[in-house]
N, C-alpha and C positions, 0 to 999 in steps of 0.2 A: 250282400257287402254292406247293404243298410242293415242289416239287422247286428252284424257284426261292428259296426260303429255305434250302434246304441248298447251295445254289451259291455264294450271298451269305455263310452261315455259313462255308462251305469258305475262300472269300477270304480273308473277315478275318480267320481261324486261320492261313492261309499266310503273309499280311501281318504278323500282329502275330509266329509265329514268324520271320522274314525279318529284321523291324525288334529283337527280341532277341537273335538270335543277332547281330550286328551290334554291338548292346550291351554279349553277355558274356564274345565271343570278344576275345583277346588279342592285339593287333596288335603287330607289332615295328615300335618310333617310328624314322621314317624322317627326325627332324629331330629337334635341341637348340635352346633356347631358354634363355640365362644372362644374370642381372636380378639387381638387387639391390648391395650395397655391396660395390665393386672388380669389379664384374664386369666393365667391360674388359679389366683384367690376368688375370683367372681367362679369359675369353674365348679368350685368346690364349694361353693355357696348352694349353688346352681345345681349341681347333680346330688346334693347329697338328700334334697327333697323326694318324699315321695311321689309327687304329681308331675315330676320331670322326667321330660322324654329322655332317650336316653343317647349317650356323647356320640357325635357324627366323627368320624376318622380326619375328611376335608369337609371344606368347607364348599366345595364344587359340588358334592353330592348331596348337602343337608337342606332337609325339608323347611328348616329355620336356621338362618344365621344372626349368631348376636356379635356385634361390634363395635368393643367400648376404645374411647378416644377419650387421651385427657383432656383435650381441649377442641372445639369446631377446627383449630388451624392444623389438628395435624390429619385432617380428611383430607387436605388438599396432595396429598403425598400418595393418595390413593382414587389415583386418576376415574378406575372403571365404579367404584363406590360414586366418587364423587358426580359421576355421569347420572348414573341413576338415581340420587338424590335431587339432584338439583335444587332450586329454589330453596325443597324443603328445610335443608341445613345450613336455612342462612345465620345459623346463631338462635333464634325465636326461641324453641325451644329443648327441651333437655331429654328428650328422647325424640327420635324420629324412627317410625314403622312403616315401611315399603312391603306392599303386597305388588309381586310382578311376576307374570308371565314367566314360566321357562320351561326349558322343553321336558324338565319334569310335572309340570302343572303349576299349580299357583305355588309359588315360593314369599318367603316370610323373610325383608329383613329388618334386623333391629340395632339401630345405632345410635350408642349410648352416649351422651357428655358427660363424665364423670365428673366434671368441675362441677356443673349443676347439681350434682348429690354431695358436693363435698369432699371429693376424693380425688380432684386434678392436683392440689397442692401435696400429700400423701407419697403419690408416685413421683412429682419431680422432685421432691427430698430422699425417693430412695426407698420411701417407706412403706411396706404392706399396707392394703386396702382398711380402714376400719372394717370391724364386724360390722358394725351395721350400716355401714355405707354399703357393703355387699349384701346384708341378708335388704336391704331397700332396693338396691339394683335387680336380685332375684324376685324380690317383689314382683317387680317390672315386667319381667323378663315373664316369670308366669302368668302375668294379665294377658301378656299378647299373645299366648298360646291357644289355639283353637280349642272348642269346647267350652263345657259348663265353666259359668264362673269363677277362680280359684281362690276368691274372699276377697277380705279386705283387706289393704295395706297395711303393714306394722310402721309404716313411715311416713311421710309427706311427701310424696314425688314430684317430679318437675314436670311442667305439661308435656304432654304425649302428642304429637304432629302426627297423624295417620295419614298414608298419601296409597294413591292405588298408578301401579305403571302400565298400561293397557298396550306392550309392547313386550316381543318374543324375543329376551336376551341371551 
């Protein structure tokens, strides 16, 4: 009886360890999802680059998510994202890059304030993003992709705040 208990305990510990290693092991995102204000223009600037990740059909399954906002106040309507971002999205930085644990491993969410890039006013007026703004945003997104450095940005990007959320969500 004692041996059976030890075998069951060993199997439980082994299974728990395998699950926790999977949850805490950074994975290289295999795909990218772009959503939010001006997402169509940003996606065309991002996905036409040779070093870009493939497009993810849904945000839930993406290894990296990019969420574009005209201004930080628009984040108030996205309660899950607001909770994940917390005080990092106080408007002090133009870009917030969040690494957080998910059931798929370590995921990255990049939240962009397009007004910090000079693109919010164009979207408010119903115009598409300026190509220079879209390229600058694409440079920032590529700089947040894991792996070797993607090169120097062709623009002057706003401040980037990087945060770590060590909770399973």
